[in-house]
C-alpha positions as CSV (number, residue, x, y, z in Angstrom):
1,M,64.3,116.4,-66.1
2,K,64.8,115.4,-62.4
3,K,62.1,112.7,-62.7
4,T,63.9,111.3,-65.8
5,I,67.2,111.1,-63.9
6,V,65.5,109.4,-60.9
7,F,63.7,106.9,-63.1
8,S,66.9,106.2,-65.1
9,A,68.8,105.6,-61.8
10,L,66.0,103.4,-60.5
11,G,66.1,101.4,-63.7
12,L,69.8,101.0,-63.5
13,V,69.5,99.7,-59.9
14,L,66.8,97.2,-61.0
15,V,69.0,96.0,-63.8
16,I,71.9,95.4,-61.5
17,V,69.7,93.6,-59.0
18,L,68.3,91.4,-61.8
19,V,71.8,90.6,-63.0
20,I,72.9,89.6,-59.5
21,F,69.7,87.5,-59.0
22,I,70.2,85.7,-62.3
23,R,73.9,85.0,-61.5
24,S,72.8,83.6,-58.2
25,L,70.6,81.1,-60.0
26,T,73.3,80.1,-62.4
27,P,75.4,77.3,-61.1
28,D,79.2,77.8,-61.1
29,P,80.9,76.0,-63.9
30,T,83.5,73.3,-63.4
31,P,86.9,75.1,-63.8
32,Q,89.4,74.1,-66.5
33,L,92.3,72.7,-64.6
34,P,95.8,71.8,-65.9
35,S,96.8,68.3,-66.9
36,P,97.7,65.8,-65.6
37,P,95.3,65.9,-62.6
38,L,96.6,66.1,-59.1
39,K,96.0,62.4,-58.4
40,D,98.3,61.4,-61.2
41,L,101.0,63.6,-60.0
42,A,100.6,62.2,-56.4
43,A,100.7,58.6,-57.8
44,Q,104.3,59.3,-59.0
45,H,105.2,59.5,-55.3
46,G,103.2,56.5,-54.3
47,L,100.8,58.9,-52.5
48,A,97.1,58.6,-52.4
49,L,95.2,61.9,-52.6
50,G,91.7,62.3,-51.2
51,N,89.0,64.8,-50.5
52,F,85.7,65.1,-48.6
53,A,82.7,63.5,-50.3
54,I,80.2,65.9,-48.7
55,L,76.8,64.3,-49.3
56,S,75.0,67.6,-49.8
57,R,77.6,68.6,-52.5
58,L,77.8,65.4,-54.5
59,S,74.8,66.6,-56.7
60,E,76.7,69.8,-57.4
61,K,78.4,69.2,-60.7
62,P,81.6,71.2,-60.1
63,Y,82.2,69.6,-56.7
64,A,81.7,66.1,-58.0
65,D,83.7,66.8,-61.1
66,I,86.7,68.1,-59.2
67,L,86.5,65.3,-56.5
68,T,86.5,62.5,-59.1
69,S,89.0,64.0,-61.5
70,Q,91.6,65.4,-59.2
71,F,91.4,63.0,-56.2
72,N,91.6,59.2,-56.1
73,F,89.8,58.4,-52.9
74,A,86.8,59.7,-51.1
75,L,86.7,60.8,-47.5
76,A,83.5,59.9,-45.7
77,D,83.3,62.3,-42.8
78,N,80.2,63.2,-40.8
79,T,78.1,60.4,-42.2
80,P,79.8,57.7,-40.1
81,N,79.2,59.6,-36.9
82,W,76.9,58.2,-34.3
83,Y,74.8,61.4,-34.3
84,F,75.0,64.0,-37.0
85,T,72.2,64.8,-39.5
86,D,69.1,62.8,-40.5
87,G,69.2,61.2,-37.0
88,G,72.8,60.1,-37.3
89,L,74.1,56.6,-37.9
90,R,72.9,55.3,-34.5
91,P,69.5,56.9,-33.7
92,S,68.6,54.4,-31.0
93,P,70.2,51.6,-28.9
94,T,68.7,49.0,-31.2
95,S,68.7,50.6,-34.6
96,Y,71.1,51.9,-37.3
97,N,70.5,54.5,-40.0
98,F,72.8,53.7,-42.9
99,S,71.1,55.8,-45.5
100,Q,73.6,58.7,-45.7
101,L,76.8,56.6,-45.5
102,D,75.3,54.2,-48.0
103,Q,75.0,57.1,-50.5
104,V,78.6,58.2,-50.1
105,V,79.9,54.6,-50.4
106,R,77.7,54.1,-53.5
107,F,79.0,57.4,-55.1
108,A,82.6,56.3,-54.4
109,S,81.9,52.8,-55.9
110,V,80.4,54.2,-59.1
111,H,83.5,56.4,-59.5
112,S,86.0,53.6,-58.6
113,M,87.2,55.6,-55.6
114,P,88.3,53.8,-52.4
115,V,86.8,55.2,-49.1
116,Q,88.4,56.4,-45.9
117,A,85.8,56.7,-43.2
118,H,85.7,58.9,-40.1
119,H,85.1,57.7,-37.3
120,Y,84.1,54.6,-35.3
121,V,84.7,56.2,-32.0
122,W,85.0,60.0,-31.2
123,G,84.6,61.4,-27.7
124,E,82.9,64.7,-28.8
125,E,79.7,64.6,-26.8
126,K,77.7,66.8,-29.2
127,W,78.1,64.1,-32.0
128,L,76.9,61.4,-29.7
129,P,73.1,60.6,-29.4
130,S,71.3,61.6,-26.3
131,W,70.1,58.0,-25.6
132,L,73.8,57.2,-25.1
133,T,75.0,60.3,-23.2
134,K,71.9,60.3,-20.9
135,G,71.6,56.5,-20.6
136,H,73.4,56.1,-17.3
137,Y,75.2,53.0,-18.6
138,S,77.9,51.2,-16.6
139,S,81.5,51.0,-18.0
140,Q,80.9,47.5,-19.2
141,Q,77.6,48.4,-20.8
142,L,79.3,51.2,-22.7
143,L,82.0,48.8,-23.9
144,D,79.3,46.4,-25.0
145,I,77.5,49.2,-26.9
146,M,80.8,50.2,-28.6
147,R,81.6,46.7,-29.6
148,D,78.2,46.1,-31.1
149,H,78.5,49.4,-33.0
150,I,81.9,48.7,-34.5
151,L,81.1,45.1,-35.4
152,T,77.7,46.0,-37.0
153,V,79.0,49.1,-38.9
154,G,82.3,47.5,-39.9
155,G,80.5,44.3,-40.9
156,R,78.0,46.1,-43.1
157,Y,80.8,47.8,-45.1
158,R,83.3,45.0,-45.0
159,G,85.4,45.2,-48.2
160,Q,83.9,48.6,-49.1
161,I,86.0,50.9,-46.9
162,R,89.7,50.8,-47.3
163,E,90.6,52.7,-44.2
164,W,88.9,53.5,-41.0
165,S,89.7,56.2,-38.4
166,V,89.0,53.9,-35.5
167,V,89.5,56.3,-32.6
168,N,89.6,60.1,-33.0
169,E,91.0,62.8,-30.7
170,A,91.5,60.6,-27.7
171,F,94.9,62.1,-26.9
172,T,94.2,65.8,-27.4
173,R,91.0,65.3,-25.3
174,G,92.9,63.2,-22.8
175,Q,95.2,66.2,-22.3
176,H,92.2,68.6,-22.3
177,T,93.6,70.5,-25.2
178,F,91.5,73.7,-25.6
179,G,89.4,72.4,-22.7
180,L,88.1,69.4,-24.6
181,H,87.1,66.1,-22.9
182,D,86.9,62.5,-24.1
183,W,83.4,61.5,-23.3
184,W,84.2,57.8,-23.7
185,A,87.2,57.9,-21.4
186,D,85.4,60.0,-18.8
187,N,82.4,57.6,-18.7
188,I,84.3,54.3,-19.0
189,G,86.9,55.4,-16.5
190,S,90.0,55.1,-18.7
191,Q,91.4,55.0,-22.2
192,S,91.4,51.2,-22.1
193,Y,88.7,51.3,-24.8
194,I,91.2,52.3,-27.4
195,D,92.9,48.9,-27.6
196,K,89.5,47.2,-27.6
197,A,88.2,49.4,-30.4
198,F,91.0,48.5,-32.7
199,I,90.7,44.8,-31.9
200,W,86.9,44.9,-32.7
201,A,87.5,47.0,-35.9
202,H,89.9,44.3,-37.1
203,Q,87.4,41.6,-36.4
204,A,84.7,43.5,-38.3
205,D,86.9,43.9,-41.4
206,P,90.4,42.3,-41.4
207,A,91.3,43.9,-44.7
208,A,90.7,47.5,-43.7
209,K,93.6,49.6,-42.6
210,L,93.0,51.0,-39.1
211,I,94.0,54.5,-38.1
212,L,94.5,56.3,-34.7
213,N,93.5,59.9,-35.6
214,D,94.1,63.2,-33.8
215,F,95.0,66.9,-34.2
216,N,97.9,68.9,-33.0
217,N,100.2,65.9,-33.7
218,E,101.8,66.9,-37.0
219,G,104.9,68.3,-35.1
220,L,106.8,67.3,-32.0
221,T,104.2,68.1,-29.4
222,P,102.9,66.6,-26.1
223,V,100.1,65.0,-28.2
224,S,102.3,63.4,-30.7
225,N,104.7,62.2,-28.0
226,S,101.8,60.5,-26.1
227,M,100.6,58.9,-29.3
228,Y,104.1,57.7,-30.1
229,D,104.4,56.0,-26.7
230,Y,100.9,54.5,-27.0
231,I,101.4,53.1,-30.5
232,K,104.8,51.7,-29.6
233,A,103.4,49.9,-26.6
234,A,100.1,48.9,-28.2
235,R,101.7,47.3,-31.2
236,A,104.1,45.4,-28.9
237,R,101.1,43.8,-27.2
238,G,99.4,43.0,-30.5
239,V,96.9,45.8,-31.0
240,P,96.2,46.0,-34.8
241,I,97.0,49.7,-35.4
242,D,98.1,50.3,-39.0
243,G,98.4,54.0,-39.1
244,L,98.7,57.4,-37.4
245,G,96.2,60.0,-38.6
246,M,97.3,63.6,-38.6
247,Q,94.2,65.8,-39.1
248,M,96.5,68.8,-40.0
249,H,94.1,71.6,-39.4
250,I,96.9,74.1,-39.7
251,D,96.7,77.6,-38.1
252,G,98.1,80.0,-40.7
253,T,99.5,82.3,-37.9
254,H,102.0,79.7,-36.8
255,P,102.4,76.6,-39.0
256,P,104.9,73.9,-38.2
257,T,108.1,73.7,-40.3
258,K,108.5,71.1,-43.0
259,D,111.6,69.7,-41.2
260,E,109.7,69.2,-38.0
261,V,106.8,67.4,-39.7
262,V,109.2,65.2,-41.7
263,A,111.1,64.2,-38.5
264,N,107.8,63.4,-36.7
265,M,106.4,61.4,-39.6
266,K,109.7,59.4,-39.8
267,R,109.7,58.5,-36.1
268,F,106.2,57.1,-36.4
269,G,107.1,55.3,-39.6
270,E,110.0,53.6,-37.9
271,L,107.4,52.1,-35.4
272,G,106.0,50.2,-38.4
273,V,102.9,52.3,-39.0
274,Q,102.0,54.4,-42.0
275,V,101.2,58.1,-41.6
276,Y,97.9,59.5,-43.0
277,V,97.1,63.2,-43.4
278,T,93.4,62.9,-42.9
279,E,91.7,66.4,-42.8
280,F,94.1,69.0,-44.2
281,D,93.2,72.6,-44.4
282,V,94.8,76.0,-43.4
283,N,92.9,78.5,-41.3
284,M,93.9,82.0,-42.4
285,N,91.3,83.8,-40.4
286,D,93.7,85.5,-38.0
287,V,96.6,86.1,-40.3
288,P,97.3,89.9,-40.4
289,A,97.5,90.5,-44.2
290,D,95.3,91.4,-47.1
291,T,93.6,88.8,-49.2
292,A,96.3,88.5,-51.9
293,A,99.0,88.2,-49.3
294,K,97.0,85.6,-47.3
295,D,96.5,83.5,-50.4
296,N,100.2,83.4,-51.0
297,I,101.0,82.6,-47.4
298,E,98.4,79.8,-47.5
299,G,99.9,78.5,-50.8
300,K,103.4,78.3,-49.2
301,I,101.9,76.2,-46.3
302,Y,100.2,73.9,-48.7
303,Y,103.5,73.4,-50.5
304,E,105.5,72.8,-47.4
305,M,103.1,70.3,-45.8
306,T,102.7,68.4,-49.0
307,R,106.5,68.2,-49.5
308,A,106.8,67.0,-45.8
309,C,104.4,64.2,-46.6
310,I,106.4,63.2,-49.7
311,E,109.9,63.6,-48.3
312,S,109.2,61.7,-45.1
313,T,108.7,58.5,-47.2
314,Y,106.3,57.2,-44.6
315,C,103.2,59.3,-45.5
316,H,100.8,57.1,-47.2
317,S,98.0,59.5,-48.1
318,F,97.0,63.1,-48.0
319,A,93.3,64.1,-47.7
320,L,91.8,67.6,-47.7
321,L,88.6,68.4,-45.8
322,G,86.8,70.0,-48.6
323,I,87.2,71.6,-52.0
324,T,85.9,75.2,-51.8
325,D,85.8,77.8,-49.0
326,K,82.0,77.8,-49.0
327,E,81.7,74.4,-47.3
328,T,84.5,74.6,-44.8
329,W,83.7,73.6,-41.2
330,Y,85.3,76.9,-40.1
331,N,82.3,78.7,-41.4
332,Y,80.2,77.0,-38.6
333,L,82.8,78.2,-36.0
334,G,82.1,81.8,-36.9
335,L,85.4,82.2,-38.8
336,P,84.3,83.7,-42.2
337,N,87.8,84.6,-43.3
338,A,89.4,81.2,-42.7
339,R,89.4,80.5,-46.4
340,P,91.3,77.2,-45.8
341,L,90.7,75.3,-49.0
342,P,92.2,75.2,-52.5
343,F,89.2,76.7,-54.4
344,D,87.2,79.8,-53.6
345,R,83.5,79.9,-53.2
346,H,82.9,80.0,-56.9
347,Y,85.3,77.1,-57.7
348,H,88.1,79.3,-58.9
349,P,91.5,77.7,-58.0
350,K,93.5,79.7,-55.5
351,P,97.3,79.8,-55.1
352,A,96.8,76.9,-52.6
353,F,95.7,74.7,-55.5
354,F,98.7,75.6,-57.7
355,A,101.1,75.2,-54.7
356,L,99.7,71.7,-54.0
357,R,100.2,70.9,-57.7
358,S,103.8,72.3,-57.6
359,A,104.7,70.2,-54.6
360,L,103.5,67.1,-56.3
361,E,105.3,68.0,-59.6
362,Q,108.7,68.1,-57.8
363,P,110.7,64.8,-57.7
């Protein structure tokens, strides 16, 4: 009798393990989402809605289906970096590797999606190739390398990329936010490269909109104040800056208020630039609540920030940095409970998705 019970229990365990294994091999289906799609609702506000065209996910049917059905432009992030995967875009001083960015641009073209690309210049040393960071170049040599890079990359994709993040995080890094440093400014000796980068980017593709991108600038902060002063002076001297990029990696423990974001967007708009939300997500890792409560708090933040973009009247586009929680960059920071995106790991829409939708449905 005991042996029978043991074998029955063992059999049950094996069945459970087999079911789990089979489910792991079964791809998640594309969810049934309400109509009209998010992008059509956004269009009623004159707002472009975008999301991250992650190269490794574009062959995953639910990801591609949601990206192309719900969003009207593709965000090319990572693949334009000087060094990332597959050797990066700039593996040596004399060569370029366009294979990954080409695939993203091709996907977007097939699906009639404009592309917003990140970034021409970013002073995060770990995403720069060692031949550059260990090359002992002079300031002028670094500027020459940057110019060649922008003109070559921009020239290759001329007419294929609608918006470029030209310079990323120069102001947070210039203020050493979170101890960060701007490798370019540190090695050139100043931030004078910012003006030059925009001038070269305009030469490379005069039709592309050019964005100055950063984080911690969605509200009235020292970073946004510095960017405001810079853009005002730079445009007065003829630097071709078209837009301010707000990454908007929102910390769920202390999000900005809608009114603060609206006021900030308006003051930049009155300088003559458009505002672009470029990498939106909401980090819920440190919010002291259970999962259901966190999801509702996150949804409220999605709603408030989307409404801020709409109500400011100067916010041109709103892009999310991913679709499901399984591919968020927070996972690589060791924050497994960030859950910052509108779909869970199995493509089930979360309250954040419906909150985003609700914000877009309002007049």
